N, C-alpha and C positions, 0 to 999 in steps of 0.2 A: 543334543538337540535333538534328533531325532526320536528319544523317547519321549520327549517333550511334545512333539507335535505330532507323534503317533495319537497320543490320549488327549490332545485337542481334539485331533478328527472321530476320536471315539464318543465325544461328546456334543460336538457342535460342527457346522457345515464350516468348515475355513479351506482361505486356499493360500498355500506358499507363495509368494510374491519374491523369495528369494532375499539376497540381502536388502536391508532397509538402505535407501540414499537419501531419503528426505520425511522428515516427521514436524507438522504442525510450522512448518514452515525454518525448519532448521534443516541442514543439509549436513548429511554424513558422511565421512569420506574414510575409507582405510586402505593406509598404504605400508607395506610389512605387518609391521607388531603393533602400530599405533593407529588412533583412531581422531580425527579431526570434527570438531562442532564447527559450523557456519551458518552466516543469515546472510549471505551474499545476495540471493536473488529478492530478497524479503526488504532487503535495504535500498536495493535498486528501484524496486515498486516505491517507496516511501518518497526517493530522490525524485523521481517524475513525477511524483504526486504532486508533491510541495515547488520543488525547482524544476517546472517545464523545459526549462532552456538552460539546465545546469546550477549547479551553485553559486551564487554570486562572488565573484573577487574579494569581496572585505570577509567573506564570512570564511575565504581558502585559505588565507593569513595567518590563522592562529593554531599553533600545535596542540594545544590542549581542548578539551572539550567546552569549558565554559569558561566565563568572565571570572576575573580576580573579585568582584562584588555583588559574584548571585546570591552572597547572603545578605546584603543589605540591602537588595532588588526585593529579594522577597521578605524582609521584614518592613520596606517601605509600602508595599503591594499588598500586605494583609496587616497593617500597623492599625491601632484607631483612629477614626479620620482619614481612613483613604478612602479615596473618590472609587464609586459602585464601578465594575467594568461593565465595556458593551458585550451585550449579549452575544452579537456575532463573533467577537473576539474570546470570550469565554468558549461556544462551543468548538471555534477552530483551534483555541489552547488546548483544549480537553483531551480533542480527536491526534494532534499533533503528541503532547508528553504523553498518552496509554501508548501509542504505537513506537515511542521510546522506550516505554516502560517494560514491555515485552521484551525486547533485544538487552535491557540491560539486566532483567531476570533470567534468561536463556544462555546466550552465552557473552555478551559481553559486558562484565565488570568494570571495565575502564568508566563505564560511564553512568554508572551505580551514584556517585557520588552527585552530580549533575543532575539525575532524572530525579533524583529523591526532593533534592532542592527544590527542583520545577514542581514536582505534586504539592506541596505544601501550599501552593497558591493556585491550585483548581477552581474556588468561588471568585477569588481577586485579580486575576492575570492582567498585568501592565504590558504596555504594546513594548517595554525594554524584555519582560520574561519572554515574549515571545518569540522576539531576536534573539533570546538568548537559545532556547529551543530549537530554532532554526539554525542556531551554531552549532547544535549537538550534532544536528542530523546532517552537519556539511561533514564535518567530523567521521562521521560513520559511513558518510559517502569515500571521504579522502583515505579512508583505511577499512573496507568494505570486506578485506580478505583476511582480516584479521580474525583467528578462532581461538578454539581451545584445545588444543594435541595432548591427548593423552598417552602415553606410552610406557613402557614396563619400566620399574624403578624401583632399586632397593630401599629407598628413601621412606620411612615411616610420614604418619598424616601430617600434615605439618598446618598450624593456625598462626595466626597473627591478627590483632585490635591494636585500634586507635582509635583518636577520638579528634575532636574541632570544637575547644570552649568556644561558648559565646557566651555575652551578657545575659540572653535571655535561654532559648532551650539552647543546648550543643547538640552534635553529631556524634552519633558511633558508627565504628564500619570495621570490616571484620572480614578474614579470607581464609578458608583452608584449602589446603593443596593437597592434593595424592594422583602420583605416576604424572608426574611432573608439571600440573596446570592446575585450575581451582574446580574446586567439585563445589563449593557452598562461597558463599559472600551473601552481606548485604551492607545498607547504608539509611539508618533513619533516624530521623528525630529521637533525641532521650524522652522520656515521659515526664520527669521533675527537672526541674531548672538546678544546675551543676554550680557552686560558690565557689570552686576553685579549678584550676585544671586539675587537680589531683583526684576530685571527687567525681571529674566528669571521665577520666580513663577509669577507674574504678567500675563506672556505670558500664562502660564500652569493655571493659574486661569481664564483667558478670554477663553481659550479651553475648559474649563469644564464649564464655562457660557453657551455658547451657547450649549452644551449636555445638560445641563440642561432645555434650554428652548425649545430645538427640544422634549424633552422624556415630558414636562409638556405640550404639546399642544396634 
């Protein structure tokens, strides 16, 4: 570390501010040999913006971040013949889902699926989908201290893949763990329509394999 910082100061004007504790709304804490990443303050900020009086009681009763029929809600909103969305709703929806997406890609893989599904309806959101997005935020608010804790571990890099088969485009999901926590994850719509669960599984495994090769390098 000393050699690295010395070389930096020889080329540029830099200032060593000590151990990093916050970077781009990601809180970094060190305890012993472990490091934990959280976004508690970021979630608090979103909660105050969208729930000035606190998350409503009906959104606090849910143990999972999204409703069971979230896929059906997206299909209904984006299918042929769907009514145009109100411009005001579109702006609110995009702002909220965009904020959730940052958490989902930074420290919260537990909302990756829900956020990915919500992103499919950016141009045609409905009131039901906006409520579903608020539910994700309420879930984050309730579990705001959850984070990624990395600790020394002898276990090698592990990867898991799965799919959610659908009549239309299925959903692929994967997660890779190292040091007892996730280091890479994703949940996204498959580019082509799978004709069976087996075909959807193969496409999901293919996406995970590409990520494994990328990480291995």
